[in-house]
DSSP file (Angstrom, degrees, kcal/mol; ACC not computed):
  #  RESIDUE AA STRUCTURE BP1 BP2  ACC     N-H-->O    O-->H-N    N-H-->O    O-->H-N    TCO  KAPPA ALPHA  PHI   PSI    X-CA   Y-CA   Z-CA
    1    1 A M              0   0    0      0, 0.0    54,-0.0     0, 0.0     2,-0.0   0.000 360.0 360.0 360.0 133.1  100.5  109.8  100.1
    2    2 A D     >  -     0   0    0      1,-0.1     4,-1.8     4,-0.0     5,-0.1  -0.240 360.0-110.1 -75.6 164.7  104.2  110.4  100.2
    3    3 A E  H  > S+     0   0    0      1,-0.2     4,-2.1     2,-0.2     5,-0.1   0.826 116.0  58.3 -62.6 -34.4  106.8  108.6  102.3
    4    4 A E  H  > S+     0   0    0      1,-0.2     4,-2.6     2,-0.2    -1,-0.2   0.956 107.7  46.1 -60.1 -53.4  107.3  111.7  104.5
    5    5 A A  H  > S+     0   0    0      1,-0.2     4,-2.3     2,-0.2    -1,-0.2   0.863 111.0  51.5 -57.0 -39.0  103.6  111.8  105.5
    6    6 A L  H  X S+     0   0    0     -4,-1.8     4,-2.7     2,-0.2    -1,-0.2   0.903 109.6  51.8 -66.2 -41.6  103.6  108.0  106.2
    7    7 A L  H  X S+     0   0    0     -4,-2.1     4,-2.5     2,-0.2    -2,-0.2   0.936 109.7  48.1 -53.4 -53.2  106.7  108.5  108.5
    8    8 A V  H  X S+     0   0    0     -4,-2.6     4,-2.7     1,-0.2    -2,-0.2   0.916 112.0  50.0 -58.1 -45.3  105.0  111.3  110.4
    9    9 A I  H  X S+     0   0    0     -4,-2.3     4,-2.5     1,-0.2     5,-0.2   0.936 110.5  50.7 -60.0 -47.7  101.8  109.1  110.8
   10   10 A R  H  X S+     0   0    0     -4,-2.7     4,-2.8     1,-0.2    -1,-0.2   0.900 109.9  49.8 -59.8 -40.8  104.0  106.1  112.1
   11   11 A R  H  X S+     0   0    0     -4,-2.5     4,-2.6     2,-0.2     5,-0.2   0.937 110.7  49.7 -66.5 -43.7  105.7  108.4  114.6
   12   12 A W  H  X S+     0   0    0     -4,-2.7     4,-2.4     1,-0.2    -2,-0.2   0.924 113.1  46.0 -60.7 -40.9  102.4  109.7  115.9
   13   13 A I  H  X S+     0   0    0     -4,-2.5     4,-2.7     2,-0.2     5,-0.2   0.935 111.6  51.3 -70.0 -44.0  101.0  106.2  116.3
   14   14 A R  H  X S+     0   0    0     -4,-2.8     4,-1.5     1,-0.2    -2,-0.2   0.917 112.3  47.3 -60.4 -40.8  104.2  104.9  118.0
   15   15 A K  H  X S+     0   0    0     -4,-2.6     4,-2.1     2,-0.2    -1,-0.2   0.905 111.0  51.6 -63.4 -40.0  104.0  107.8  120.5
   16   16 A A  H  X S+     0   0    0     -4,-2.4     4,-2.4     1,-0.2    -2,-0.2   0.909 109.3  50.5 -59.5 -41.1  100.3  107.1  121.0
   17   17 A E  H  X S+     0   0    0     -4,-2.7     4,-2.0     1,-0.2    -1,-0.2   0.810 107.8  53.0 -72.8 -26.7  101.1  103.4  121.8
   18   18 A H  H  X S+     0   0    0     -4,-1.5     4,-2.2    -5,-0.2    -1,-0.2   0.882 109.6  48.0 -72.9 -35.9  103.7  104.4  124.2
   19   19 A D  H  X S+     0   0    0     -4,-2.1     4,-2.4     2,-0.2    -2,-0.2   0.915 112.5  49.3 -68.6 -40.9  101.3  106.6  126.1
   20   20 A L  H  X S+     0   0    0     -4,-2.4     4,-2.3     2,-0.2    -2,-0.2   0.916 110.8  49.9 -61.7 -44.2   98.7  103.9  126.1
   21   21 A A  H  X S+     0   0    0     -4,-2.0     4,-2.5     1,-0.2    -1,-0.2   0.913 110.6  50.0 -61.3 -44.3  101.3  101.4  127.4
   22   22 A T  H  X S+     0   0    0     -4,-2.2     4,-2.5     2,-0.2     5,-0.2   0.926 110.9  49.3 -58.1 -45.9  102.3  103.8  130.2
   23   23 A A  H  X S+     0   0    0     -4,-2.4     4,-2.5     1,-0.2    -2,-0.2   0.880 111.6  49.4 -61.5 -39.6   98.7  104.3  131.2
   24   24 A S  H  X S+     0   0    0     -4,-2.3     4,-2.4     2,-0.2    -1,-0.2   0.932 111.8  46.8 -66.5 -47.6   98.1  100.6  131.3
   25   25 A V  H  X S+     0   0    0     -4,-2.5     4,-2.2     2,-0.2     5,-0.3   0.918 114.7  46.3 -63.9 -45.1  101.2   99.9  133.4
   26   26 A V  H  X S+     0   0    0     -4,-2.5     4,-3.3    -5,-0.2     7,-0.2   0.958 112.9  50.5 -65.5 -47.3  100.5  102.6  135.9
   27   27 A L  H  < S+     0   0    0     -4,-2.5    -2,-0.2     1,-0.2    -1,-0.2   0.887 114.1  44.6 -54.0 -43.9   96.8  101.6  136.1
   28   28 A E  H  < S+     0   0    0     -4,-2.4    -1,-0.2    -5,-0.2    -2,-0.2   0.856 126.2  29.4 -74.1 -32.5   97.7   97.9  136.7
   29   29 A N  H  < S+     0   0    0     -4,-2.2    -2,-0.2    -5,-0.2    -3,-0.2   0.712 136.5  19.7-103.7 -18.3  100.4   98.7  139.3
   30   30 A K    ><  +     0   0    0     -4,-3.3     3,-2.4    -5,-0.3    -1,-0.2  -0.423  65.8 168.5-147.4  60.9   99.4  101.9  141.0
   31   31 A P  T 3  S+     0   0    0      0, 0.0    -4,-0.1     0, 0.0     6,-0.1   0.697  72.2  69.1 -58.6 -20.9   95.5  102.3  140.3
   32   32 A E  T 3  S+     0   0    0      1,-0.2     2,-1.4     2,-0.1     3,-0.3   0.638  79.0  80.4 -73.9 -11.4   95.2  105.1  142.8
   33   33 A V    <>  +     0   0    0     -3,-2.4     4,-1.7    -7,-0.2     3,-0.3  -0.499  53.6 153.8 -90.7  64.4   97.3  107.4  140.5
   34   34 A T  H  >  +     0   0    0     -2,-1.4     4,-3.2     1,-0.2     5,-0.3   0.861  63.1  60.9 -67.0 -35.9   94.3  108.2  138.4
   35   35 A D  H  > S+     0   0    0     -3,-0.3     4,-2.1     1,-0.2    -1,-0.2   0.888 107.2  44.7 -61.9 -36.7   95.6  111.7  137.3
   36   36 A T  H  > S+     0   0    0     -3,-0.3     4,-2.2     2,-0.2    -1,-0.2   0.887 113.6  50.4 -75.4 -36.4   98.6  110.1  135.7
   37   37 A V  H  X S+     0   0    0     -4,-1.7     4,-2.1     2,-0.2    -2,-0.2   0.930 113.0  46.7 -60.4 -47.1   96.5  107.4  134.0
   38   38 A C  H  X S+     0   0    0     -4,-3.2     4,-2.7     2,-0.2    -2,-0.2   0.886 109.6  54.6 -66.0 -39.9   94.2  110.0  132.6
   39   39 A F  H  X S+     0   0    0     -4,-2.1     4,-2.4    -5,-0.3    -2,-0.2   0.954 112.0  41.9 -52.7 -55.8   97.0  112.2  131.4
   40   40 A H  H  X S+     0   0    0     -4,-2.2     4,-2.1     2,-0.2    -2,-0.2   0.821 113.0  53.7 -66.1 -33.8   98.6  109.4  129.4
   41   41 A A  H  X S+     0   0    0     -4,-2.1     4,-2.4     2,-0.2    -1,-0.2   0.957 111.0  46.7 -62.4 -51.5   95.2  108.2  128.1
   42   42 A Q  H  X S+     0   0    0     -4,-2.7     4,-2.2     1,-0.2    -2,-0.2   0.900 110.4  51.6 -55.1 -45.8   94.5  111.7  126.9
   43   43 A Q  H  X S+     0   0    0     -4,-2.4     4,-2.6     2,-0.2     5,-0.2   0.887 108.0  53.9 -59.4 -44.0   97.9  112.0  125.3
   44   44 A C  H  X S+     0   0    0     -4,-2.1     4,-2.6     1,-0.2    -2,-0.2   0.959 110.9  45.8 -55.8 -53.4   97.2  108.7  123.5
   45   45 A V  H  X S+     0   0    0     -4,-2.4     4,-2.2     1,-0.2    -2,-0.2   0.868 112.9  49.8 -61.8 -40.6   94.0  110.1  122.1
   46   46 A E  H  X S+     0   0    0     -4,-2.2     4,-1.9     2,-0.2    -1,-0.2   0.927 112.7  45.5 -64.8 -49.0   95.5  113.3  121.0
   47   47 A K  H  X S+     0   0    0     -4,-2.6     4,-1.8     2,-0.2    -2,-0.2   0.840 111.7  53.0 -69.1 -34.7   98.4  111.7  119.2
   48   48 A S  H  X S+     0   0    0     -4,-2.6     4,-2.4    -5,-0.2    -1,-0.2   0.920 110.0  48.4 -62.6 -42.9   96.1  109.2  117.5
   49   49 A L  H  X S+     0   0    0     -4,-2.2     4,-2.8     1,-0.2    -2,-0.2   0.887 108.6  53.1 -65.6 -35.5   93.9  112.1  116.3
   50   50 A K  H  X S+     0   0    0     -4,-1.9     4,-2.1     2,-0.2    -1,-0.2   0.880 108.4  51.3 -64.9 -36.7   97.0  113.9  115.0
   51   51 A A  H  X S+     0   0    0     -4,-1.8     4,-2.3     2,-0.2    -2,-0.2   0.932 112.6  46.2 -64.6 -45.2   97.9  110.7  113.1
   52   52 A Y  H  X S+     0   0    0     -4,-2.4     4,-2.0     1,-0.2    -2,-0.2   0.933 111.8  49.6 -62.5 -44.5   94.4  110.7  111.6
   53   53 A L  H  <>S+     0   0    0     -4,-2.8     5,-3.0     1,-0.2    -1,-0.2   0.880 111.2  49.9 -65.3 -37.1   94.5  114.4  110.7
   54   54 A T  H ><5S+     0   0    0     -4,-2.1     3,-1.6     3,-0.2    -1,-0.2   0.912 110.1  51.8 -64.8 -42.0   97.9  113.9  109.0
   55   55 A F  H 3<5S+     0   0    0     -4,-2.3    -2,-0.2     1,-0.3    -1,-0.2   0.826 107.4  52.5 -58.7 -35.0   96.4  111.0  107.1
   56   56 A A  T 3<5S-     0   0    0     -4,-2.0    20,-0.4    -5,-0.2    -1,-0.3   0.397 124.0-105.4 -85.5   4.6   93.6  113.2  106.0
   57   57 A G  T < 5S+     0   0    0     -3,-1.6     2,-0.5     1,-0.3    -3,-0.2   0.651  75.0 137.1  83.3  17.2   96.0  115.7  104.7
   58   58 A V      < -     0   0    0     -5,-3.0     2,-0.4    -6,-0.2    -1,-0.3  -0.855  55.1-126.5 -98.5 124.6   95.7  118.3  107.5
   59   59 A H        -     0   0    0     -2,-0.5     2,-0.6    -3,-0.1    -5,-0.1  -0.529  27.1-166.3 -67.2 126.3   99.0  119.8  108.6
   60   60 A V        -     0   0    0     -2,-0.4     2,-0.1   -10,-0.1    12,-0.1  -0.945  13.6-136.2-119.3 116.8   99.2  119.4  112.4
   61   61 A A        -     0   0    0     -2,-0.6     2,-1.1     1,-0.1    10,-0.0  -0.421  17.5-122.2 -70.1 142.4  101.9  121.4  114.2
   62   62 A R        +     0   0    0     -2,-0.1     2,-0.3     2,-0.0    -1,-0.1  -0.730  55.2 149.7 -83.5  98.6  103.9  119.6  116.9
   63   63 A T        -     0   0    0     -2,-1.1     4,-0.1     2,-0.2    -3,-0.0  -0.858  53.7-139.9-130.0 164.4  103.2  121.7  119.9
   64   64 A S  S    S+     0   0    0     -2,-0.3     2,-0.1     2,-0.1     3,-0.1   0.386  83.9  73.8 -99.9   1.9  102.9  121.4  123.6
   65   65 A G  S    S-     0   0    0      1,-0.2    -2,-0.2     3,-0.0     2,-0.1  -0.413  97.5 -70.0-103.1-178.2  100.0  123.7  123.9
   66   66 A S        -     0   0    0     -2,-0.1     2,-0.2     1,-0.1    -1,-0.2  -0.350  55.0-101.4 -72.6 153.2   96.4  123.3  122.9
   67   67 A W        -     0   0    0     16,-0.1     2,-0.3    -3,-0.1    -1,-0.1  -0.526  31.0-134.2 -72.2 137.8   95.3  123.2  119.2
   68   68 A S    >   -     0   0    0     -2,-0.2     3,-0.6     1,-0.1     4,-0.5  -0.693  12.0-129.6 -90.7 149.0   93.9  126.2  117.8
   69   69 A Q  G >  S+     0   0    0     -2,-0.3     3,-0.7     1,-0.2     4,-0.4   0.778 108.8  64.5 -68.2 -21.3   90.8  125.9  115.6
   70   70 A R  G >  S+     0   0    0      1,-0.2     3,-1.2     2,-0.2    -1,-0.2   0.862  91.5  61.9 -66.1 -33.6   92.6  127.9  113.0
   71   71 A S  G <  S+     0   0    0     -3,-0.6    -1,-0.2     1,-0.3    -2,-0.2   0.709 108.2  44.0 -67.5 -18.3   95.1  125.1  112.6
   72   72 A L  G X  S+     0   0    0     -3,-0.7     3,-1.2    -4,-0.5    -1,-0.3   0.434  84.5 123.0-100.5  -2.4   92.3  122.8  111.5
   73   73 A S  T <  S+     0   0    0     -3,-1.2    19,-0.1    -4,-0.4    -3,-0.0  -0.309  70.8  25.4 -64.4 141.5   90.5  125.3  109.1
   74   74 A G  T 3  S+     0   0    0      1,-0.3    -1,-0.2   -16,-0.0     2,-0.0   0.491  82.8 151.2  89.7   2.3   90.0  124.1  105.6
   75   75 A T    <   -     0   0    0     -3,-1.2    -1,-0.3     1,-0.1    18,-0.1  -0.367  36.1-158.8 -73.4 148.9   90.1  120.4  106.3
   76   76 A R        +     0   0    0    -20,-0.4    -1,-0.1    -2,-0.0     3,-0.1   0.210  57.1 109.7-108.1   9.5   88.2  118.0  104.0
   77   77 A S  S    S-     0   0    0      1,-0.2     3,-0.1   -24,-0.0   -24,-0.0  -0.348  84.2 -67.1 -83.9 169.6   88.0  115.2  106.5
   78   78 A P  S    S-     0   0    0      0, 0.0    -1,-0.2     0, 0.0    14,-0.1  -0.057  73.7 -73.2 -50.7 156.0   84.7  114.2  108.1
   79   79 A S        -     0   0    0     14,-0.1     2,-0.4    -3,-0.1    14,-0.2  -0.197  54.4-169.9 -51.1 140.4   83.1  116.6  110.6
   80   80 A L  E     -A   92   0A   0     12,-1.9    12,-2.9    -3,-0.1     2,-0.7  -0.992  20.6-135.6-134.0 136.9   85.0  116.9  113.9
   81   81 A M  E     -A   91   0A   0     -2,-0.4     2,-0.5    10,-0.2    10,-0.2  -0.881  28.7-173.3 -89.6 119.8   83.9  118.7  117.1
   82   82 A I  E     -A   90   0A   0      8,-2.8     8,-1.8    -2,-0.7     2,-0.5  -0.951   8.3-172.3-115.4 129.7   86.8  120.5  118.3
   83   83 A Q  E     -A   89   0A   0     -2,-0.5     6,-0.2     6,-0.2   -16,-0.1  -0.984   2.7-176.4-125.2 123.3   86.8  122.3  121.7
   84   84 A T  E >>  -A   88   0A   0      4,-1.0     3,-2.1    -2,-0.5     4,-0.7  -0.868  44.0 -83.3-111.5 148.5   89.7  124.5  122.7
   85   85 A P  T 34 S+     0   0    0      0, 0.0    -1,-0.0     0, 0.0   -19,-0.0  -0.306 112.9   2.9 -53.0 125.4   89.9  126.2  126.2
   86   86 A G  T 34 S+     0   0    0      1,-0.1    -3,-0.0    -3,-0.0     0, 0.0   0.384 115.9  81.4  83.4  -4.1   88.0  129.4  126.2
   87   87 A S  T <4 S-     0   0    0     -3,-2.1    -1,-0.1     1,-0.3     0, 0.0   0.464  82.0-140.7-114.6  -1.2   86.6  129.1  122.6
   88   88 A G  E  <  -A   84   0A   0     -4,-0.7    -4,-1.0     2,-0.0     2,-0.3  -0.288  47.4 -35.3  72.5-165.1   83.7  126.8  123.1
   89   89 A S  E     -A   83   0A   0     -6,-0.2     2,-0.3    -8,-0.0    -6,-0.2  -0.660  54.2-173.3 -98.0 152.3   83.0  124.1  120.5
   90   90 A S  E     -A   82   0A   0     -8,-1.8    -8,-2.8    -2,-0.3     2,-0.6  -0.992  20.7-132.9-140.3 143.7   83.4  124.3  116.8
   91   91 A T  E     -A   81   0A   0     -2,-0.3     2,-0.5   -10,-0.2   -10,-0.2  -0.879  18.8-163.2 -97.0 125.4   82.5  122.0  114.0
   92   92 A V  E      A   80   0A   0    -12,-2.9   -12,-1.9    -2,-0.6   -19,-0.1  -0.946 360.0 360.0-110.8 122.6   85.3  121.4  111.5
   93   93 A T              0   0    0     -2,-0.5   -14,-0.1   -14,-0.2    -1,-0.1   0.382 360.0 360.0-118.5 360.0   84.1  119.9  108.1
């Protein structure tokens, strides 16, 4: 794995850690704000998955929208169930 890929992976993980820290702080100090906690928890999972996919050699575009199943086609990583709005579930192998 080249240095550029490792740098991208580290950035995704750092961003995921920041989202997790934000979710934890909000949950501890303002537990009634569940929508914000859930948002940051979801963002943490998404960025962690992007780090894993980058590690697996799958190019992941940095977008603010949902992932398309097309962006994951051809991956050689273990099977993943991917669900995008309006498309149902797909298995990516």
